[in-house]
DSSP file (Angstrom, degrees, kcal/mol; ACC not computed):
  #  RESIDUE AA STRUCTURE BP1 BP2  ACC     N-H-->O    O-->H-N    N-H-->O    O-->H-N    TCO  KAPPA ALPHA  PHI   PSI    X-CA   Y-CA   Z-CA
    1    1 A M              0   0    0      0, 0.0     2,-0.3     0, 0.0     0, 0.0   0.000 360.0 360.0 360.0 125.3  193.6  133.6  131.8
    2    2 A A        -     0   0    0      2,-0.0     2,-0.5     1,-0.0     0, 0.0  -0.666 360.0-143.8 -91.8 143.2  193.2  134.0  128.1
    3    3 A V        -     0   0    0     -2,-0.3     2,-0.7     2,-0.0    -1,-0.0  -0.908  18.0-124.5-108.6 132.6  190.0  133.4  126.3
    4    4 A D        +     0   0    0     -2,-0.5     3,-0.2     1,-0.1    -2,-0.0  -0.658  34.2 169.5 -78.3 112.8  190.0  131.8  122.8
    5    5 A L    >   +     0   0    0     -2,-0.7     3,-0.9     1,-0.2     4,-0.5   0.186  41.9 111.8-106.5  14.5  188.1  134.2  120.5
    6    6 A S  G >>  +     0   0    0      1,-0.3     3,-1.3     2,-0.2     4,-0.6   0.814  68.1  65.1 -61.8 -30.5  189.1  132.5  117.2
    7    7 A F  G >4 S+     0   0    0      1,-0.3     3,-1.4    -3,-0.2     6,-0.5   0.898  95.5  58.1 -58.2 -39.1  185.5  131.4  116.6
    8    8 A F  G <4 S+     0   0    0     -3,-0.9    -1,-0.3     1,-0.3    -2,-0.2   0.667 110.8  42.5 -68.8 -15.2  184.4  135.0  116.3
    9    9 A R  G <4 S+     0   0    0     -3,-1.3    -1,-0.3    -4,-0.5    -2,-0.2   0.405  95.1 111.9-104.3  -1.1  186.9  135.5  113.4
   10   10 A S  S <X S-     0   0    0     -3,-1.4     4,-2.1    -4,-0.6     5,-0.2  -0.191  80.2-113.9 -73.8 164.1  186.1  132.2  111.8
   11   11 A E  H  > S+     0   0    0      2,-0.2     4,-2.4     1,-0.2     5,-0.2   0.879 117.4  53.7 -62.4 -39.4  184.4  131.7  108.4
   12   12 A T  H  > S+     0   0    0      2,-0.2     4,-2.6     1,-0.2    -1,-0.2   0.925 108.7  48.3 -62.7 -45.3  181.4  130.1  110.2
   13   13 A S  H  > S+     0   0    0     -6,-0.5     4,-2.3     1,-0.2    -1,-0.2   0.908 112.0  49.0 -63.1 -42.1  181.0  133.0  112.5
   14   14 A Q  H  X S+     0   0    0     -4,-2.1     4,-2.3     2,-0.2    -1,-0.2   0.894 111.5  49.9 -64.3 -40.5  181.2  135.5  109.6
   15   15 A R  H  X S+     0   0    0     -4,-2.4     4,-2.7     2,-0.2    -2,-0.2   0.914 110.5  49.8 -64.2 -43.3  178.7  133.5  107.6
   16   16 A L  H  X S+     0   0    0     -4,-2.6     4,-2.3     2,-0.2    -2,-0.2   0.900 111.6  48.3 -63.8 -41.1  176.3  133.4  110.6
   17   17 A R  H  X S+     0   0    0     -4,-2.3     4,-2.4     2,-0.2    -1,-0.2   0.911 112.1  49.7 -64.0 -41.5  176.6  137.2  111.1
   18   18 A S  H  X S+     0   0    0     -4,-2.3     4,-2.4     2,-0.2    -2,-0.2   0.918 111.5  48.0 -64.1 -43.8  176.0  137.7  107.4
   19   19 A E  H  X S+     0   0    0     -4,-2.7     4,-2.5     1,-0.2    -1,-0.2   0.895 111.2  51.6 -63.1 -40.1  172.9  135.5  107.4
   20   20 A G  H  X S+     0   0    0     -4,-2.3     4,-2.5     2,-0.2    -2,-0.2   0.900 110.1  48.5 -64.0 -41.6  171.6  137.3  110.5
   21   21 A R  H  X S+     0   0    0     -4,-2.4     4,-2.4     2,-0.2    -2,-0.2   0.924 112.5  48.3 -64.1 -43.7  172.0  140.7  108.9
   22   22 A A  H  X S+     0   0    0     -4,-2.4     4,-2.3     2,-0.2    -2,-0.2   0.905 112.5  48.9 -63.5 -41.3  170.2  139.5  105.7
   23   23 A E  H  X S+     0   0    0     -4,-2.5     4,-2.3     2,-0.2    -1,-0.2   0.919 112.1  48.2 -64.5 -43.9  167.4  138.0  107.7
   24   24 A G  H  X S+     0   0    0     -4,-2.5     4,-2.3     1,-0.2    -2,-0.2   0.885 110.9  51.2 -63.5 -39.3  167.0  141.2  109.8
   25   25 A K  H  X S+     0   0    0     -4,-2.4     4,-2.1     2,-0.2    -2,-0.2   0.918 110.5  48.4 -64.7 -43.6  167.0  143.3  106.6
   26   26 A A  H  X S+     0   0    0     -4,-2.3     4,-2.3     2,-0.2    -2,-0.2   0.903 111.7  49.6 -63.8 -41.9  164.3  141.1  105.0
   27   27 A E  H  X S+     0   0    0     -4,-2.3     4,-2.5     1,-0.2    -1,-0.2   0.906 110.1  51.3 -64.1 -40.7  162.2  141.3  108.2
   28   28 A G  H  X S+     0   0    0     -4,-2.3     4,-2.2     2,-0.2    -2,-0.2   0.893 109.8  49.1 -63.0 -40.7  162.5  145.1  108.3
   29   29 A K  H  X S+     0   0    0     -4,-2.1     4,-2.2     2,-0.2    -1,-0.2   0.918 111.3  49.5 -64.8 -43.2  161.5  145.4  104.6
   30   30 A A  H  X S+     0   0    0     -4,-2.3     4,-2.1     1,-0.2    -2,-0.2   0.915 111.7  48.4 -63.1 -43.0  158.4  143.2  105.2
   31   31 A E  H  X S+     0   0    0     -4,-2.5     4,-2.6     1,-0.2    -1,-0.2   0.896 110.5  52.2 -63.6 -39.4  157.4  145.3  108.3
   32   32 A G  H  X S+     0   0    0     -4,-2.2     4,-2.3     2,-0.2    -2,-0.2   0.885 108.4  50.2 -63.9 -39.4  157.9  148.5  106.3
   33   33 A R  H  X S+     0   0    0     -4,-2.2     4,-2.4     2,-0.2    -1,-0.2   0.923 111.4  48.6 -64.6 -43.6  155.6  147.2  103.5
   34   34 A V  H  X S+     0   0    0     -4,-2.1     4,-2.3     1,-0.2    -2,-0.2   0.929 112.4  47.9 -62.5 -46.0  152.9  146.3  106.0
   35   35 A E  H  X S+     0   0    0     -4,-2.6     4,-2.3     1,-0.2    -1,-0.2   0.899 111.3  51.8 -62.5 -39.4  153.1  149.6  107.8
   36   36 A G  H  X S+     0   0    0     -4,-2.3     4,-2.0     2,-0.2    -1,-0.2   0.896 109.3  49.1 -63.8 -41.3  153.0  151.4  104.4
   37   37 A Q  H  X S+     0   0    0     -4,-2.4     4,-2.4     2,-0.2    -1,-0.2   0.919 110.6  50.8 -64.6 -42.6  149.9  149.5  103.4
   38   38 A A  H  X S+     0   0    0     -4,-2.3     4,-2.2     1,-0.2    -2,-0.2   0.921 111.4  47.4 -61.3 -43.9  148.2  150.3  106.7
   39   39 A E  H  X S+     0   0    0     -4,-2.3     4,-2.5     1,-0.2    -1,-0.2   0.859 109.8  53.9 -66.4 -34.4  148.9  154.0  106.3
   40   40 A A  H  X S+     0   0    0     -4,-2.0     4,-2.5     2,-0.2     5,-0.2   0.911 107.6  50.2 -65.5 -42.0  147.7  153.9  102.7
   41   41 A V  H  X S+     0   0    0     -4,-2.4     4,-2.4     1,-0.2     5,-0.2   0.947 113.4  46.0 -59.7 -48.2  144.4  152.4  103.8
   42   42 A L  H  X S+     0   0    0     -4,-2.2     4,-2.4     1,-0.2    -2,-0.2   0.891 111.9  51.4 -63.4 -40.0  144.0  155.2  106.4
   43   43 A L  H  X S+     0   0    0     -4,-2.5     4,-2.9     2,-0.2     5,-0.2   0.928 110.7  47.5 -63.6 -45.8  145.0  157.9  104.0
   44   44 A I  H  X S+     0   0    0     -4,-2.5     4,-1.9     2,-0.2    -2,-0.2   0.938 113.5  47.4 -61.9 -46.7  142.4  156.8  101.4
   45   45 A L  H  <>S+     0   0    0     -4,-2.4     5,-2.3    -5,-0.2     4,-0.3   0.902 113.9  48.4 -62.4 -40.0  139.6  156.5  103.9
   46   46 A D  H ><5S+     0   0    0     -4,-2.4     3,-1.4    -5,-0.2    -2,-0.2   0.933 111.1  49.0 -64.7 -46.5  140.6  159.9  105.3
   47   47 A R  H 3<5S+     0   0    0     -4,-2.9    -1,-0.2     1,-0.3    -2,-0.2   0.797 108.9  53.9 -65.5 -28.0  140.7  161.6  101.9
   48   48 A R  T 3<5S-     0   0    0     -4,-1.9    -1,-0.3    -5,-0.2    -2,-0.2   0.519 115.5-118.6 -83.6  -4.9  137.3  160.1  101.1
   49   49 A G  T < 5 +     0   0    0     -3,-1.4    -3,-0.2    -4,-0.3    -2,-0.1   0.674  56.9 156.5  79.6  17.5  135.9  161.6  104.2
   50   50 A L      < -     0   0    0     -5,-2.3    -1,-0.3    -6,-0.2     2,-0.2  -0.633  45.6-119.2 -78.3 129.3  134.9  158.4  105.9
   51   51 A P        -     0   0    0      0, 0.0     2,-0.5     0, 0.0    31,-0.3  -0.472  29.1-158.1 -69.2 136.5  134.7  158.7  109.7
   52   52 A L        -     0   0    0     -2,-0.2     2,-0.1    29,-0.1   -10,-0.0  -0.966   5.4-144.3-120.2 127.2  137.1  156.4  111.5
   53   53 A T     >  -     0   0    0     -2,-0.5     4,-2.3     1,-0.1     5,-0.2  -0.432  29.7-112.3 -77.9 161.4  136.8  155.3  115.1
   54   54 A D  H  > S+     0   0    0      1,-0.2     4,-2.6     2,-0.2     5,-0.2   0.870 120.6  56.0 -59.4 -35.9  139.8  154.9  117.2
   55   55 A E  H  > S+     0   0    0      2,-0.2     4,-2.5     1,-0.2    -1,-0.2   0.905 107.1  47.8 -64.3 -42.1  139.1  151.1  117.2
   56   56 A A  H  > S+     0   0    0      2,-0.2     4,-2.3     1,-0.2    -2,-0.2   0.916 112.5  48.8 -65.6 -43.2  139.1  151.0  113.3
   57   57 A V  H  X S+     0   0    0     -4,-2.3     4,-2.8     1,-0.2     5,-0.2   0.930 112.9  48.4 -61.5 -44.9  142.4  153.0  113.2
   58   58 A H  H  X S+     0   0    0     -4,-2.6     4,-2.1     1,-0.2    -2,-0.2   0.916 110.3  51.6 -61.3 -44.0  143.9  150.6  115.8
   59   59 A R  H  X S+     0   0    0     -4,-2.5     4,-0.6     1,-0.2    -1,-0.2   0.905 113.7  43.9 -60.8 -42.6  142.7  147.6  113.9
   60   60 A I  H >< S+     0   0    0     -4,-2.3     3,-0.7     1,-0.2    -2,-0.2   0.936 115.3  47.2 -69.1 -46.6  144.2  148.8  110.6
   61   61 A R  H 3< S+     0   0    0     -4,-2.8    -2,-0.2     1,-0.2    -1,-0.2   0.783 114.4  46.4 -68.8 -26.8  147.5  149.9  112.2
   62   62 A T  H 3< S+     0   0    0     -4,-2.1     2,-0.2    -5,-0.2    -1,-0.2   0.505  83.4 112.5 -95.6  -3.4  148.0  146.7  114.2
   63   63 A C    <<  +     0   0    0     -3,-0.7   -25,-0.1    -4,-0.6    -3,-0.0  -0.516  39.3 180.0 -68.9 132.2  147.2  144.3  111.3
   64   64 A T        +     0   0    0     -2,-0.2    -1,-0.1   -26,-0.0     3,-0.1   0.325  48.6 102.9-115.3   4.7  150.3  142.4  110.3
   65   65 A D     >  -     0   0    0      1,-0.2     4,-2.3   -31,-0.1     5,-0.2  -0.807  55.2-160.1 -93.9 112.4  148.9  140.3  107.5
   66   66 A P  H  > S+     0   0    0      0, 0.0     4,-2.3     0, 0.0     5,-0.2   0.846  91.0  54.1 -60.8 -34.4  149.9  141.8  104.1
   67   67 A D  H  > S+     0   0    0      2,-0.2     4,-2.2     1,-0.2     5,-0.1   0.912 109.4  47.0 -66.8 -42.0  147.0  140.0  102.3
   68   68 A T  H  > S+     0   0    0      2,-0.2     4,-2.7     1,-0.2     5,-0.2   0.928 113.1  49.0 -63.5 -45.4  144.4  141.4  104.6
   69   69 A L  H  X S+     0   0    0     -4,-2.3     4,-2.5     1,-0.2    -2,-0.2   0.892 110.1  51.1 -63.3 -39.2  145.8  144.9  104.3
   70   70 A H  H  X S+     0   0    0     -4,-2.3     4,-2.3     2,-0.2    -1,-0.2   0.920 110.5  49.6 -62.9 -42.7  145.9  144.6  100.5
   71   71 A H  H  X S+     0   0    0     -4,-2.2     4,-2.2     1,-0.2    -2,-0.2   0.926 112.4  47.2 -60.7 -45.8  142.2  143.5  100.6
   72   72 A W  H  X S+     0   0    0     -4,-2.7     4,-2.4     1,-0.2    -1,-0.2   0.874 108.8  55.7 -64.6 -36.7  141.4  146.5  102.8
   73   73 A L  H  X S+     0   0    0     -4,-2.5     4,-0.7     2,-0.2    -1,-0.2   0.921 109.2  46.1 -62.1 -44.1  143.3  148.8  100.5
   74   74 A E  H >< S+     0   0    0     -4,-2.3     3,-0.8     1,-0.2     4,-0.4   0.916 115.2  46.9 -63.6 -42.5  141.3  147.7   97.5
   75   75 A R  H >X S+     0   0    0     -4,-2.2     4,-2.9     1,-0.2     3,-1.1   0.810  98.8  69.4 -70.0 -29.7  138.0  148.1   99.5
   76   76 A A  H 3< S+     0   0    0     -4,-2.4    -1,-0.2     1,-0.3    -2,-0.2   0.770  90.8  63.8 -59.9 -25.0  139.0  151.5  100.8
   77   77 A I  T << S+     0   0    0     -3,-0.8    -1,-0.3    -4,-0.7    -2,-0.2   0.845 122.1  14.4 -68.3 -34.4  138.6  152.9   97.3
   78   78 A T  T <4 S+     0   0    0     -3,-1.1    -2,-0.2    -4,-0.4    -1,-0.2   0.557  92.3 119.5-120.2 -11.7  134.9  152.1   97.2
   79   79 A A     <  -     0   0    0     -4,-2.9     3,-0.1     1,-0.1   -29,-0.1  -0.242  41.1-165.1 -60.9 143.8  133.7  151.4  100.7
   80   80 A T  S    S+     0   0    0      1,-0.2     2,-0.3   -30,-0.0    -1,-0.1   0.567  75.1  22.2-103.7 -13.9  131.1  153.7  102.1
   81   81 A T  S  > S-     0   0    0    -31,-0.1     4,-1.5     1,-0.1    -1,-0.2  -0.957  76.9-116.6-143.9 162.1  131.6  152.7  105.8
   82   82 A T  H  > S+     0   0    0     -2,-0.3     4,-2.2   -31,-0.3     5,-0.2   0.814 116.1  61.8 -69.5 -27.5  134.3  151.0  107.8
   83   83 A E  H  > S+     0   0    0      1,-0.2     4,-1.0     2,-0.2    -1,-0.2   0.902 103.8  48.9 -62.3 -39.2  132.0  148.1  108.4
   84   84 A E  H  4 S+     0   0    0      1,-0.2     3,-0.3     2,-0.2    -1,-0.2   0.877 108.4  54.4 -66.3 -37.5  132.0  147.6  104.6
   85   85 A L  H  < S+     0   0    0     -4,-1.5    -2,-0.2     1,-0.2    -1,-0.2   0.914 116.1  37.1 -60.9 -43.7  135.8  147.8  104.7
   86   86 A F  H  < S+     0   0    0     -4,-2.2    -1,-0.2    -5,-0.1    -2,-0.2   0.495  88.4 126.4 -89.7  -5.1  136.1  145.0  107.3
   87   87 A A     <  -     0   0    0     -4,-1.0     2,-0.3    -3,-0.3    -3,-0.1  -0.192  59.5-124.4 -58.9 143.0  133.2  142.8  106.1
   88   88 A Q              0   0    0      1,-0.1    -1,-0.1     0, 0.0    -2,-0.1  -0.659 360.0 360.0 -85.5 143.3  133.9  139.2  105.4
   89   89 A E              0   0    0     -2,-0.3    -1,-0.1     0, 0.0    -2,-0.1   0.456 360.0 360.0 -89.4 360.0  133.1  137.9  101.9
């Protein structure tokens, strides 16, 4: 019994694969930016000598919101405690 595989060679199939690759690439870039921001926050706090609890490190590393991480990155420059870093305005 032969199976018709023509769909997998069709223009529609090629377009769907291409769209899937582009979507995956964009998601990977976004995840990489978020991870980079989290590591930058941790690096700044470490270089400034601020003590970090395991909970604070976990909170920073697991944050997936780029806006929050950007806010923390800005605060990491001047914060004197992690509580100040995480404080709500």
